[in-house]
GUNU-70966 format. One record per residue (C-alpha): residue number from 1; residue in three letters; z, y, x. Coordinates in steps of 0.02 Angstrom, whole numbers, plus 32768, in hexadecimal, padded with zeros to 4 digits. Layout:
N
@i=NUM; aa=ala; zz=Z; yy=Y; xx=X
...
// end
This chain:
241
@i=1; aa=unk; zz=7FFD; yy=8003; xx=8000
@i=2; aa=unk; zz=7FCF; yy=80AF; xx=803E
@i=3; aa=unk; zz=803E; yy=813C; xx=801E
@i=4; aa=unk; zz=7FDB; yy=81EC; xx=8019
@i=5; aa=unk; zz=8048; yy=827B; xx=8041
@i=6; aa=unk; zz=800F; yy=8329; xx=8004
@i=7; aa=unk; zz=8044; yy=83BF; xx=805E
@i=8; aa=unk; zz=8064; yy=8454; xx=7FF7
@i=9; aa=unk; zz=804C; yy=8502; xx=8046
@i=10; aa=unk; zz=80F4; yy=8564; xx=801D
@i=11; aa=unk; zz=80E4; yy=85FF; xx=7FB3
@i=12; aa=unk; zz=819A; yy=8627; xx=7FC3
@i=13; aa=unk; zz=821A; yy=8640; xx=8054
@i=14; aa=unk; zz=82C3; yy=865B; xx=8060
@i=15; aa=unk; zz=834F; yy=869B; xx=80D8
@i=16; aa=unk; zz=8392; yy=8624; xx=8152
@i=17; aa=unk; zz=841E; yy=85A5; xx=8111
@i=18; aa=unk; zz=84C8; yy=8607; xx=810C
@i=19; aa=unk; zz=847B; yy=86AF; xx=8112
@i=20; aa=unk; zz=8487; yy=873B; xx=808D
@i=21; aa=unk; zz=83E6; yy=8775; xx=804C
@i=22; aa=unk; zz=83BC; yy=8828; xx=8058
@i=23; aa=unk; zz=8335; yy=883A; xx=7FE0
@i=24; aa=unk; zz=828A; yy=880A; xx=7F9A
@i=25; aa=unk; zz=81E6; yy=8816; xx=7FD3
@i=26; aa=unk; zz=8144; yy=87EE; xx=7F57
@i=27; aa=unk; zz=80B4; yy=87DF; xx=7FC7
@i=28; aa=unk; zz=8015; yy=87F4; xx=7F69
@i=29; aa=unk; zz=7F6B; yy=87AF; xx=7FB3
@i=30; aa=unk; zz=7ED0; yy=87EF; xx=7FDC
@i=31; aa=unk; zz=7E17; yy=87D0; xx=7FCB
@i=32; aa=unk; zz=7E01; yy=871E; xx=800B
@i=33; aa=unk; zz=7EAF; yy=86F6; xx=8045
@i=34; aa=unk; zz=7F22; yy=8668; xx=8015
@i=35; aa=unk; zz=7FDF; yy=8626; xx=8028
@i=36; aa=unk; zz=7F9E; yy=85F0; xx=80E2
@i=37; aa=unk; zz=7F7C; yy=869A; xx=8108
@i=38; aa=unk; zz=8030; yy=86C9; xx=80FC
@i=39; aa=unk; zz=8095; yy=863D; xx=8147
@i=40; aa=unk; zz=80BA; yy=8698; xx=81E3
@i=41; aa=unk; zz=80E1; yy=8740; xx=8183
@i=42; aa=unk; zz=815D; yy=86D8; xx=8102
@i=43; aa=unk; zz=81B2; yy=8677; xx=8182
@i=44; aa=unk; zz=81CD; yy=8719; xx=8201
@i=45; aa=unk; zz=820B; yy=878D; xx=8166
@i=46; aa=unk; zz=827A; yy=86F1; xx=8117
@i=47; aa=unk; zz=82CB; yy=86E7; xx=81C9
@i=48; aa=unk; zz=8304; yy=8798; xx=81B1
@i=49; aa=unk; zz=8365; yy=8761; xx=810F
@i=50; aa=unk; zz=82DC; yy=87A6; xx=809A
@i=51; aa=unk; zz=8298; yy=8736; xx=801A
@i=52; aa=unk; zz=81E2; yy=8730; xx=8007
@i=53; aa=unk; zz=8178; yy=8701; xx=7F7E
@i=54; aa=unk; zz=80C2; yy=86EC; xx=7F72
@i=55; aa=unk; zz=804B; yy=872A; xx=7EDF
@i=56; aa=unk; zz=7F88; yy=86F9; xx=7EFE
@i=57; aa=unk; zz=7F30; yy=8786; xx=7EBA
@i=58; aa=unk; zz=7E93; yy=874D; xx=7E4F
@i=59; aa=unk; zz=7E37; yy=87EC; xx=7E3A
@i=60; aa=unk; zz=7DDB; yy=87A3; xx=7DA4
@i=61; aa=unk; zz=7E87; yy=879C; xx=7D5A
@i=62; aa=unk; zz=7EE6; yy=8825; xx=7D88
@i=63; aa=unk; zz=7F54; yy=8812; xx=7CEC
@i=64; aa=unk; zz=7F96; yy=8768; xx=7D22
@i=65; aa=unk; zz=7FC3; yy=87B2; xx=7DD3
@i=66; aa=unk; zz=8026; yy=883E; xx=7D7A
@i=67; aa=unk; zz=807F; yy=87BF; xx=7D16
@i=68; aa=unk; zz=80A8; yy=875A; xx=7DA3
@i=69; aa=unk; zz=80EB; yy=87F7; xx=7DFA
@i=70; aa=unk; zz=8151; yy=881F; xx=7D5D
@i=71; aa=unk; zz=8199; yy=8776; xx=7D5D
@i=72; aa=unk; zz=81E1; yy=8783; xx=7E0A
@i=73; aa=unk; zz=8222; yy=8827; xx=7DE5
@i=74; aa=unk; zz=827F; yy=87F0; xx=7D4E
@i=75; aa=unk; zz=82C4; yy=8754; xx=7DAD
@i=76; aa=unk; zz=837F; yy=8779; xx=7DBF
@i=77; aa=unk; zz=8392; yy=8700; xx=7E56
@i=78; aa=unk; zz=8324; yy=8767; xx=7EBB
@i=79; aa=unk; zz=838B; yy=87FC; xx=7F0E
@i=80; aa=unk; zz=8367; yy=889B; xx=7F16
@i=81; aa=unk; zz=831F; yy=890A; xx=7F5D
@i=82; aa=unk; zz=8273; yy=88B4; xx=7F20
@i=83; aa=unk; zz=81E4; yy=88F6; xx=7F79
@i=84; aa=unk; zz=8129; yy=88DB; xx=7F55
@i=85; aa=unk; zz=80CD; yy=88B2; xx=7FF3
@i=86; aa=unk; zz=8016; yy=88C1; xx=7FD6
@i=87; aa=unk; zz=7F7B; yy=8897; xx=8052
@i=88; aa=unk; zz=7EC2; yy=88D3; xx=802A
@i=89; aa=unk; zz=7EAA; yy=88CE; xx=7F63
@i=90; aa=unk; zz=7F69; yy=8895; xx=7F68
@i=91; aa=unk; zz=7F7E; yy=892F; xx=7FAB
@i=92; aa=unk; zz=7F25; yy=8983; xx=7F33
@i=93; aa=unk; zz=7F7C; yy=892C; xx=7EA2
@i=94; aa=unk; zz=8028; yy=8964; xx=7EEB
@i=95; aa=unk; zz=7FE9; yy=8A15; xx=7F00
@i=96; aa=unk; zz=7FAC; yy=8A21; xx=7E4B
@i=97; aa=unk; zz=8045; yy=89C0; xx=7DFE
@i=98; aa=unk; zz=80D9; yy=8A0E; xx=7E5B
@i=99; aa=unk; zz=8108; yy=8A96; xx=7DEF
@i=100; aa=unk; zz=80F9; yy=8A23; xx=7D49
@i=101; aa=unk; zz=8165; yy=8989; xx=7D86
@i=102; aa=unk; zz=821B; yy=8970; xx=7DC4
@i=103; aa=unk; zz=81F0; yy=8958; xx=7E79
@i=104; aa=unk; zz=826A; yy=89CC; xx=7ED7
@i=105; aa=unk; zz=81E1; yy=89E6; xx=7F6A
@i=106; aa=unk; zz=8130; yy=89C2; xx=7F99
@i=107; aa=unk; zz=80E3; yy=8991; xx=8040
@i=108; aa=unk; zz=801E; yy=89A5; xx=8046
@i=109; aa=unk; zz=7FCC; yy=895C; xx=80D2
@i=110; aa=unk; zz=7F0D; yy=8967; xx=80FC
@i=111; aa=unk; zz=7EE2; yy=89A3; xx=8038
@i=112; aa=unk; zz=7E34; yy=8997; xx=8000
@i=113; aa=unk; zz=7DFA; yy=8A22; xx=7FA4
@i=114; aa=unk; zz=7D46; yy=8A3F; xx=7F37
@i=115; aa=unk; zz=7D01; yy=8A98; xx=7FDC
@i=116; aa=unk; zz=7D31; yy=8A06; xx=8042
@i=117; aa=unk; zz=7CA8; yy=89BF; xx=80AE
@i=118; aa=unk; zz=7C66; yy=8906; xx=807B
@i=119; aa=unk; zz=7C53; yy=8881; xx=8111
@i=120; aa=unk; zz=7BCB; yy=8810; xx=80FC
@i=121; aa=unk; zz=7BCA; yy=877C; xx=8173
@i=122; aa=unk; zz=7C5F; yy=86FC; xx=81AB
@i=123; aa=unk; zz=7C59; yy=8731; xx=825A
@i=124; aa=unk; zz=7C51; yy=87F3; xx=822E
@i=125; aa=unk; zz=7CE7; yy=87D0; xx=81B2
@i=126; aa=unk; zz=7D53; yy=8772; xx=823A
@i=127; aa=unk; zz=7D37; yy=880D; xx=82A1
@i=128; aa=unk; zz=7D5A; yy=8886; xx=8217
@i=129; aa=unk; zz=7DF8; yy=8833; xx=81DB
@i=130; aa=unk; zz=7E63; yy=87FB; xx=8288
@i=131; aa=unk; zz=7E5D; yy=87FD; xx=8345
@i=132; aa=unk; zz=7EF1; yy=8788; xx=8332
@i=133; aa=unk; zz=7EAB; yy=86D0; xx=8371
@i=134; aa=unk; zz=7F44; yy=8681; xx=8310
@i=135; aa=unk; zz=7F11; yy=86D4; xx=8273
@i=136; aa=unk; zz=7E52; yy=86B2; xx=8293
@i=137; aa=unk; zz=7E71; yy=85F6; xx=82A9
@i=138; aa=unk; zz=7ED6; yy=85F1; xx=8208
@i=139; aa=unk; zz=7E58; yy=8642; xx=8197
@i=140; aa=unk; zz=7DD0; yy=85EE; xx=81F1
@i=141; aa=unk; zz=7E1C; yy=8537; xx=81D1
@i=142; aa=unk; zz=7E55; yy=856B; xx=8122
@i=143; aa=unk; zz=7DEE; yy=8514; xx=80A1
@i=144; aa=unk; zz=7E23; yy=8573; xx=8019
@i=145; aa=unk; zz=7E0C; yy=8627; xx=807C
@i=146; aa=unk; zz=7D78; yy=868B; xx=8012
@i=147; aa=unk; zz=7CF1; yy=86A5; xx=809D
@i=148; aa=unk; zz=7C9E; yy=873A; xx=806F
@i=149; aa=unk; zz=7D1E; yy=878B; xx=800A
@i=150; aa=unk; zz=7D15; yy=8835; xx=805D
@i=151; aa=unk; zz=7C64; yy=883D; xx=8029
@i=152; aa=unk; zz=7C9D; yy=8833; xx=7F6F
@i=153; aa=unk; zz=7CA9; yy=88D4; xx=7F1A
@i=154; aa=unk; zz=7D61; yy=890F; xx=7EC8
@i=155; aa=unk; zz=7D6E; yy=88E6; xx=7E0B
@i=156; aa=unk; zz=7D17; yy=896A; xx=7D93
@i=157; aa=unk; zz=7DC1; yy=89B9; xx=7D5C
@i=158; aa=unk; zz=7DE3; yy=89ED; xx=7E02
@i=159; aa=unk; zz=7D28; yy=8A35; xx=7E26
@i=160; aa=unk; zz=7D60; yy=8AE8; xx=7E13
@i=161; aa=unk; zz=7E17; yy=8ACB; xx=7E4E
@i=162; aa=unk; zz=7E84; yy=8B54; xx=7E78
@i=163; aa=unk; zz=7F34; yy=8B26; xx=7EC9
@i=164; aa=unk; zz=7FCA; yy=8B54; xx=7E60
@i=165; aa=unk; zz=8041; yy=8BC6; xx=7EC1
@i=166; aa=unk; zz=80DC; yy=8B4E; xx=7EE2
@i=167; aa=unk; zz=8178; yy=8B6E; xx=7E8C
@i=168; aa=unk; zz=81D6; yy=8AEB; xx=7EFE
@i=169; aa=unk; zz=81DA; yy=8AD4; xx=7FC2
@i=170; aa=unk; zz=8138; yy=8A96; xx=8000
@i=171; aa=unk; zz=810A; yy=8A5F; xx=80AD
@i=172; aa=unk; zz=804A; yy=8A64; xx=80E0
@i=173; aa=unk; zz=8019; yy=89FA; xx=8172
@i=174; aa=unk; zz=7F70; yy=8A07; xx=81A5
@i=175; aa=unk; zz=7F00; yy=89E5; xx=823C
@i=176; aa=unk; zz=7EA3; yy=8A78; xx=8286
@i=177; aa=unk; zz=7E18; yy=8A0D; xx=82B6
@i=178; aa=unk; zz=7E12; yy=89BC; xx=8204
@i=179; aa=unk; zz=7D55; yy=89B4; xx=81E8
@i=180; aa=unk; zz=7D65; yy=8983; xx=8134
@i=181; aa=unk; zz=7DC7; yy=8A17; xx=80F2
@i=182; aa=unk; zz=7DC8; yy=8A95; xx=8183
@i=183; aa=unk; zz=7E73; yy=8AEB; xx=819D
@i=184; aa=unk; zz=7E4B; yy=8B96; xx=8176
@i=185; aa=unk; zz=7E1C; yy=8B5B; xx=80C3
@i=186; aa=unk; zz=7ED2; yy=8B1A; xx=80B7
@i=187; aa=unk; zz=7F18; yy=8BB5; xx=80F8
@i=188; aa=unk; zz=7EAF; yy=8C21; xx=808B
@i=189; aa=unk; zz=7EE4; yy=8BBA; xx=7FF8
@i=190; aa=unk; zz=7FA6; yy=8BDA; xx=800E
@i=191; aa=unk; zz=7F9E; yy=8C7F; xx=8065
@i=192; aa=unk; zz=7FF7; yy=8CD0; xx=7FCC
@i=193; aa=unk; zz=8086; yy=8C3D; xx=7FA7
@i=194; aa=unk; zz=813A; yy=8C63; xx=7FFB
@i=195; aa=unk; zz=816C; yy=8BC0; xx=7FDB
@i=196; aa=unk; zz=80E9; yy=8B63; xx=8049
@i=197; aa=unk; zz=8111; yy=8B4C; xx=80F8
@i=198; aa=unk; zz=8066; yy=8B36; xx=8152
@i=199; aa=unk; zz=806B; yy=8AC0; xx=81F2
@i=200; aa=unk; zz=7FC1; yy=8A99; xx=824E
@i=201; aa=unk; zz=7FB2; yy=8A0D; xx=82C6
@i=202; aa=unk; zz=7F57; yy=8A22; xx=8371
@i=203; aa=unk; zz=7EC2; yy=89C1; xx=836A
@i=204; aa=unk; zz=7EED; yy=896A; xx=82CE
@i=205; aa=unk; zz=7E6F; yy=891F; xx=825D
@i=206; aa=unk; zz=7E65; yy=88F9; xx=81A7
@i=207; aa=unk; zz=7ED0; yy=885B; xx=818E
@i=208; aa=unk; zz=7F67; yy=88CE; xx=81E7
@i=209; aa=unk; zz=7FFE; yy=884B; xx=81B0
@i=210; aa=unk; zz=7FA0; yy=87CE; xx=820E
@i=211; aa=unk; zz=7F57; yy=8839; xx=82A3
@i=212; aa=unk; zz=7F83; yy=8829; xx=835E
@i=213; aa=unk; zz=8010; yy=889E; xx=8341
@i=214; aa=unk; zz=8054; yy=883C; xx=82BA
@i=215; aa=unk; zz=80FD; yy=883F; xx=830A
@i=216; aa=unk; zz=810F; yy=88FD; xx=830B
@i=217; aa=unk; zz=80C0; yy=8902; xx=8258
@i=218; aa=unk; zz=814B; yy=8893; xx=8213
@i=219; aa=unk; zz=81D5; yy=88EA; xx=827C
@i=220; aa=unk; zz=8197; yy=8997; xx=822A
@i=221; aa=unk; zz=81A3; yy=893C; xx=8177
@i=222; aa=unk; zz=825F; yy=88FA; xx=81AF
@i=223; aa=unk; zz=828F; yy=89A8; xx=81E1
@i=224; aa=unk; zz=8241; yy=89F3; xx=813E
@i=225; aa=unk; zz=82A7; yy=896F; xx=80DC
@i=226; aa=unk; zz=8343; yy=898A; xx=8139
@i=227; aa=unk; zz=8340; yy=8A4C; xx=8116
@i=228; aa=unk; zz=830F; yy=8A1B; xx=8063
@i=229; aa=unk; zz=83B7; yy=89BD; xx=804B
@i=230; aa=unk; zz=8413; yy=8A58; xx=8077
@i=231; aa=unk; zz=83C1; yy=8AD4; xx=7FF5
@i=232; aa=unk; zz=8316; yy=8AFC; xx=7FB3
@i=233; aa=unk; zz=8317; yy=8B97; xx=8024
@i=234; aa=unk; zz=8305; yy=8B08; xx=80B9
@i=235; aa=unk; zz=8391; yy=8B53; xx=8130
@i=236; aa=unk; zz=837C; yy=8B27; xx=81E3
@i=237; aa=unk; zz=83D7; yy=8A9C; xx=822C
@i=238; aa=unk; zz=839E; yy=8AB9; xx=82D9
@i=239; aa=unk; zz=8388; yy=8B64; xx=831A
@i=240; aa=unk; zz=8377; yy=8BCF; xx=83AF
@i=241; aa=unk; zz=840B; yy=8C1C; xx=83F8
// end
């Protein structure tokens, strides 16, 4: 008798055993991405005692993604602060709903905008996404990854998108070498948004959560989260004497 074991890719990560959870991150995937894309990110942030929950964003059914977000936000077993973390179109979704849901804050990473460039061909897409060899290997070996996704247009309801001014703390993290959504487009979109904290990553490409500087980006997110726990005005924890 042969026993076949199926491996399930995690979509949830918890704090280390015995640890006290410090908050919850609801990760919204971008175009083409799957749960496999975020294994490294989920493990890293949960190691810092943040619960991480993944929502795979289906652009053909944004209502379902919104419902899944609401489900996690309503889950009393998940501790506050609850923060949306979006990449690519997931970042667009987080940016458009942050004022309407009960999340405490958002992290907008490599946002996709109506004027974002489309990338044709797998080789060019990999180059546009990330220079990290580990991430390239992950997406290259992921049978579920949506190759060619960066050539897909955003949903029609976002065709004339004007990003709302956030009423809650928002961290925008974007690569200054992103060929999909140039950094200047993002800076312009949030120029008049006092609650937005903008951070550019030197040499960073589109999949900024999974690019060469993923450690520094994760550290920037953790610093934002730790300040958020002290107050929505994000008081400094470590400061220059």
